[in-house]
C-alpha positions in Angstrom: 44.7 -106.4 65.3 48.0 -107.8 64.3 51.4 -106.2 64.6 53.4 -106.0 61.4 57.2 -106.4 61.5 60.1 -106.9 59.2 63.7 -107.4 60.3 64.7 -105.9 56.9 63.5 -102.5 58.0 65.0 -100.5 60.9 63.3 -101.4 64.1 63.3 -98.0 65.9 63.3 -98.5 69.7 60.6 -95.8 70.1 57.3 -97.1 71.4 55.4 -97.8 68.1 54.8 -100.6 65.7 56.2 -100.7 62.2 52.7 -101.4 61.1 49.3 -102.7 62.1 47.0 -105.0 60.2 43.4 -104.6 61.1 41.0 -106.7 59.1 41.9 -106.1 55.5 43.6 -102.7 56.1 47.3 -102.2 56.6 48.5 -99.1 58.5 52.2 -98.4 58.2 54.2 -96.2 60.5 55.9 -93.3 58.8 58.8 -94.5 56.8 62.0 -92.4 56.4 64.9 -93.2 54.0 66.9 -95.3 56.5 68.5 -98.7 56.0 68.1 -101.6 58.4 70.8 -100.1 60.7 68.9 -96.8 61.0 71.4 -94.9 58.8 69.8 -92.4 56.4 70.4 -93.4 52.8 71.2 -90.7 50.1 71.6 -87.0 50.3 69.1 -85.9 47.6 65.4 -86.2 47.5 65.4 -88.8 44.7 67.7 -91.3 46.6 65.8 -90.7 49.8 62.4 -91.2 48.1 63.6 -94.5 46.6 64.7 -95.8 50.0 61.6 -94.8 51.8 59.5 -96.5 49.2 61.8 -99.5 49.4 61.0 -99.7 53.1 57.3 -99.4 52.5 57.5 -102.2 49.9 59.4 -104.4 52.3 56.8 -103.9 55.1 53.9 -104.5 52.7 55.5 -107.8 51.5 55.5 -108.9 55.2 51.7 -108.4 55.1 51.4 -110.3 51.8 50.7 -107.1 49.9 52.7 -104.8 47.6 52.9 -101.2 46.4 49.8 -101.9 44.3 47.8 -102.2 47.5 48.4 -98.7 48.7 45.3 -96.6 48.8 46.5 -93.5 50.6 49.9 -91.7 51.1 50.8 -88.7 53.3 54.1 -87.3 52.3 56.0 -85.0 54.7 58.8 -83.0 52.9 61.2 -80.7 54.8 61.8 -78.6 51.7 59.0 -78.1 49.2 61.6 -77.2 46.6 62.1 -81.0 46.5 58.6 -81.6 45.2 59.5 -82.1 41.6 62.3 -84.6 42.4 60.0 -86.4 44.8 57.1 -86.5 42.2 59.4 -87.9 39.6 60.5 -90.9 41.7 57.0 -91.3 43.2 55.5 -91.5 39.7 58.1 -94.0 38.5 57.8 -96.4 41.5 54.1 -96.4 42.4 51.8 -98.2 40.1 48.7 -96.8 38.5 46.2 -95.9 39.7 48.2 -93.7 42.0 47.1 -93.7 45.6 45.2 -90.7 47.0 47.9 -88.4 48.5 48.4 -85.4 50.7 51.8 -83.6 50.6 52.8 -81.5 53.6 55.7 -79.1 54.0 57.2 -79.5 57.5 60.0 -77.6 59.3 61.8 -80.8 60.3 61.4 -84.5 61.1 62.5 -86.5 64.1 65.4 -87.8 62.0 67.7 -85.8 59.7 65.9 -86.8 56.4 64.2 -84.9 53.6 61.0 -86.8 53.8 58.7 -89.2 55.6 56.0 -91.3 54.0 53.0 -92.7 55.8 50.7 -95.1 53.9 47.5 -97.1 54.3 47.0 -100.1 52.1 44.5 -103.0 51.7 45.3 -106.7 51.6 45.2 -108.7 48.4 42.0 -110.3 47.8 
């Protein structure tokens, strides 16, 4: 196993890795819509979705991969009324074929954000 890290994504001091590469599989920690200082970006679901996906893309680039390599997404939304806005940005930014996905409504997240995205991807090759 190899730890994945990018200084362009906030490095939370909590005891976990930004990502792990095991063989050809890339496992990312849940990504929230924060910038590299840890500040949440945007107030609405569209802006927050864009930032969370931007963080995912940055981490995947550190593993020599891209959004095209994502095979599975788990989306945690704090308000299921945000689903349409989330789906709009998700459909725009993630290439076809879209990854398999589970979407879960949650009461709250560890940070004050509207969503958290956890992805699994495979390396190019």
